[in-house]
N, C-alpha and C positions, 0 to 999 in steps of 0.2 A: 794234114794241109793245112793251108794259111786261116787263120781264122777271118779275115773278109768272105772266102767262100764259106766257110762251116756257117756262119756270120748269116749271109745270101741265103743259105738252106733251110736253117730254121726259121727265115723271117716267112721267105713260100712254105712251108712246110704249115706255121702258123695258122699266113690264111689260108689255106685249104682248109685247114679242119674245121679254122669259127666258119670263111663264107659255102664251106657246104653239108657241116652241121646245126650251125642257126637256120642256114638257108630255106635248107629241106622244110624246119618248122617256120619259120616263117611264112611260105609264100606254099608248100603242101602238104602240109598234114593237118587245116583243116575242111579242106574242100567237099564240101555236103556231094557225100556217097563214095568221093572218088579220094577223097583222101589220105596220108599216109598214114596219120596216127604216132601213136606212139614207139611203133611197132617198125614204123620208116622214116622216122627220125634215128632211132636209139642203131638201127642201121645205118646209117645219111654216118653219123657220129666214125662211128666202129669201122666205115671205107675211107673217110676221109687219112687215118689214120694207116689203117691199111697199106694202102695207093702212096701216101708221101716218104711210111718207112725202106718200102722198095722204091721210089722213086731218088729220095735223100740221102735218103739214113746210114748209105758209105760216105758222104761225104761228112756230116755234122753228127751221126750220132741218134737224128731222128727223135729229138726229144718235145719239141714246138710246144711246152709246159713246162716253169718253172716250174712246177710240183716235180716228175720230172729231175729234171738239171741237179735241182735237192736230195731229194734220193740216187743218186745216180753219183751224189756227189756224198753221201752220207755211206754210201754202200761200196763206198772206193772205187770208183770205177769213171768220176771226171776230176778235170783240177779244180780246185776253188775256186783259182784267178778268171778262171774263164765263165764264172758262174750272173755276175753282175749282167758281161756284152750279151753270154745267150738270151738271158733273161727279157732286157732293153728291145730285143728286137725280135722277142715271140710277144711281145708286149705294142709293140708297131707294129707287128705284123695283124694284131690283132685288128686292132687300131683302124687299118685299114682293110679291112674284110668289114668290119661290122657299118666304115661310110659308103662303103659299096654299098651296103644290104639297103643302105635306111633308102636311097639315094631311088634303088630300084623297086623297093618295096612305094615309094614319094610317090610312086609312078603312077597308083592307083587310086582311082578315084576312093577314099572313105577310108586310108590310109588311118590308122589309133598312133602309131611310131612304140610301136614295141616291138624288138628285137632281140626276139626271145630268152632276155634277162635269168637271172638266178636271184634268187629269194626265200625269206622264209618266213612265217609266222601269215599275214596279210598277203605279203608276196609270192608264197609258196603256189603253187599251183595246185593244188590241192590243197591249202591250210594249215599244211605238217607247220609244230610250234618250232622255238628256235632250237632246245634240244637233240628235238629228231634230226634237223639237218643237221648236228653238229654231230650225233655217234655216224651220221653215213655219208657223211664227206667224208671223215677222216678215217671209216673204218674200208671205204669201195678207193680211197685214195690210197691206202694205208698195202689194200689188194693190187689193186692198179701199179704203182714200184715190185712188189715183189714180183706179179708173174713177170715185168721186165726185163731183170735183175735174173727169174729162171731164166727166161726164155731166149735171155743174150747170153748167156752162162756158157762161156766155152765146153763145157759138160754136158749144155745139149744138144739136142739134134739139129745142122747145122740147115740155116734158110726157111725156118721156121716161120720165122720171133715175129716178123709180123701177123703173121696170122696170128699166132699165140694175142697180141698184142688190140687187135681191130679185133676181135671174136671178146675178147673183154673189156674194151671199153662198149662195145655192143650193150654185155651184161649189163652193163651197173647201169648204163641208158636206160634198161629196160627197168631195173631198179626204182632207178631213184627222181626219174624223171615228173611222175608225181609230188615228191618228197619238194626238192631246191630245183627241178629245171636242169637235176643232173650239171654242177661246176666240172669237180677233181681236177683243174685243171683255171689258175687263178685268171692270165691270160686269154681265155674264154670269156671271160667272166666282163674282165676289166674291157676289153672292146667294146660289147654291145650297153656296158650298164655309163662309160661313157656320152655315145651317140642319145641314150634314151633322159640322160642325164639334163643333153642341150636343149633336146625337142621334145620331150614328156612330160612325166615326173617326177623323174630323180630318187625316184625312191630306189631301183636297184644299186646307184652310188651309196646314200646312207647304207649298204647293207657290205658293199663290196669292198670290204674289209675280211668280212667276214669270210669273204670263197679265194684269199688268200692267205688266212691263217689255220682256217683248217685241213686246207688240202696240204699244206706245208708241214703240218705237226703227221698229217699220217705218212707222207711221204718221208722225213726223214725217222721215225718210227720203221716204215719198211726198210729202208737204209741197216738200219742199226739188224734191226731179227735178222737180217737173208745175213751178212759178213758170217752169223752166228753159228753158220750150214757151211761153210769153206773151212776149211783146214787152216791150221797154224801156218803161217808164209806160204800159202799157196795163192793164186792169185785166177780170180772167178774170170 
């Protein structure tokens, strides 16, 4: 598949992930009596990935996340020459989603400018420390990429990868929304952080580096570790 089509698929997939996942947190999580809460937001993030894996995964591989691209590269599943174009497309998709989320949210009186950004310390939903966030983001990204590599392995049952990946992301959010608001995806963190910096207090932008570095560390570790489970000379 030509690169421009793959990049378009990554743009739309990442857009949907940020718009659907963060949108559920912004618009539906806190409604008194009928809000979806952490459980609903977790499911929303999982559903965005599940649906787009089946929609465009056959075109681009369904990364929608710079950490996934790095992890697949480390695991020998993705070409290094395509890393930067994929990441740029993913970040642009996240920025477009965040822009539309802000536009919609700003149409309600009393909107305070939040876009479900990620953070630690004072910006953590429940006040978790830098070290707590570090361990959570590296560990959860590691398992996310490890499961992606396993579910898409040629030895795995065919046709079920999207379900496994979507449910994994749901589980990750159930664990870590209280800790960091769950990143495991630098593009997902970038879109909200940029627009909160433009229209809000900018705390998320000052912590954004963390949500690039830690997920990528976890992803690279997962790629290297998963390769251990391959036989010598075997392609996964």
